[in-house]
N, C-alpha and C positions, 0 to 999 in steps of 0.2 A: 504494500500500500504506500503510495506517495502522499506526503503531507507537506503543504507549503509552510515554510518557516523563515522568519526574519531573525537574524542573530546580530544584535547591536552591541554585543559584548566582545571582549577579546578572547573569550573562552571557546573551546571546541563545542560543536553541537552535541546534544545528548546522544549517547550511543550505547548499544548493548555491549557489555564487557565480556560475555561468554556466549556461546551458541545457545545455551539453555536459559539465558536471562530473560525474564518477563519485563523487567523495568530497565529504564535508561537513567543514568545519573544526571542530575541537574545541578549546575554550579552557581555559586554566588557571583554577582556582578556588582561590586562595590568599589568606591574610590579609595577607601581606607579601611583598616581593620575595624571590626565591630565587636564589642564585648557584650555578651549576653549573660546577665547576672542571674543567679538562682531565682527561679519562678518568673523570670521576665519573659514576655512575649515580644516578638519583633517580626516585621514584614521585610523579607530580604528579596531584593530584585534579582532577576536572572538575565535581563537583556533579551529575552526570547519572546517572540510573538508567533502564534500558530493559527492556521486555518484548517480546522477539522471538518471532515465530511459530515453531513447530516446523519444522525444515528450513531455517532461516536462521541466519546468524551475522553479527556485526558484526566487521569487520577494522579495526584501527588501523594506519595507515601513516605514515611520515615525511612532512612537508611538504617538497616539493622545494627551495623557496627556503631554508628553514632548514638543510637538509642541505648544500646547495651553498655558501651564503654563510657559514654559521656553524659547520658541522660538527655540528649537532644532529640526532640520529636516534634511532630506536627499536632497542634491542639485540635485541628479539624480534619483528622485523618480518617479516611482518605479525602483529600480536597478534590473537588470536581471543577474541571474547566469545561464549560459548555461549548458546543460546536459553533455557536454564534458569537462567542467572545473573541474580540480582536485586540484586547489590551495586552500589556506586558504581563507575563507570568511572574508572579511573586509568591514566595513561599513563607507561610506563617510558621515560625519556629518558636518553641518554648524550651527553656532550660529547666529540667526537672531535677537536676543535681544540686549539690550544696556548694559548688564552686563555680567561679566565672568560667565562661567558655568563649574563646576568641574565634571569630569567623574572618577568614582572609579571602580576598578576591580569588576566584577560581576554585575554592573549596567545594567539594561535592556535598550538598546539603539535603538532598531529597532524591527520590527516584520517581520517574514518570512512567505510567502504564497507559497505553491507548486501549480503550475497551468499547466494544459495541454494546448498545443498550436498546431496549425495545420500549416503546410507549404503550400505555395501557388505556383502556376505557373502563370506567367503573360501572358495574351493574349492581344497583341497590337491591337489597333483599332483606327479608326479616329473619332468615335462617341460613346457617352454614352447615355443610355436611359434617358428620361425625368423623373423628380421627382417633387413633390410639392415644395420642397425647392430650387431646381435648383442650382445656383451658390452662393446663399446667404451664407455669411461667418460670421465672428466675429460680434456678436450682432444682426444678421439679424432676429432672432426669438423674439426679444423684451427683456425687462427686467424682 
């Protein structure tokens, strides 16, 4: 699938790092280092603009290494970039650790996945079919 992209940053385009990768790393595009303090949220620009086909979205997700090693994640994960959005892709990051975290230009801060979605139409009703689970919610299937 070909997707139009504008890269106003000095960083390489998002790319799959291995043949089996589902996500492409997205990099920070900043003029100077940014310090993310514990529990602080910040919107980090990427310099990327994309044009997705109708029926597709781009999802931004945390990078597992950053999340595990440094406590850096996305508070709105997965973030959705709609097919009709043409603005700059920015990544909302939060520092869940107890130490400052420095972001430098070009750092890989998130991963992007392109996903197909389907629109639905609602059919209002008074009854739903039975299922084995029924109305069992949070924790109802055990530990």
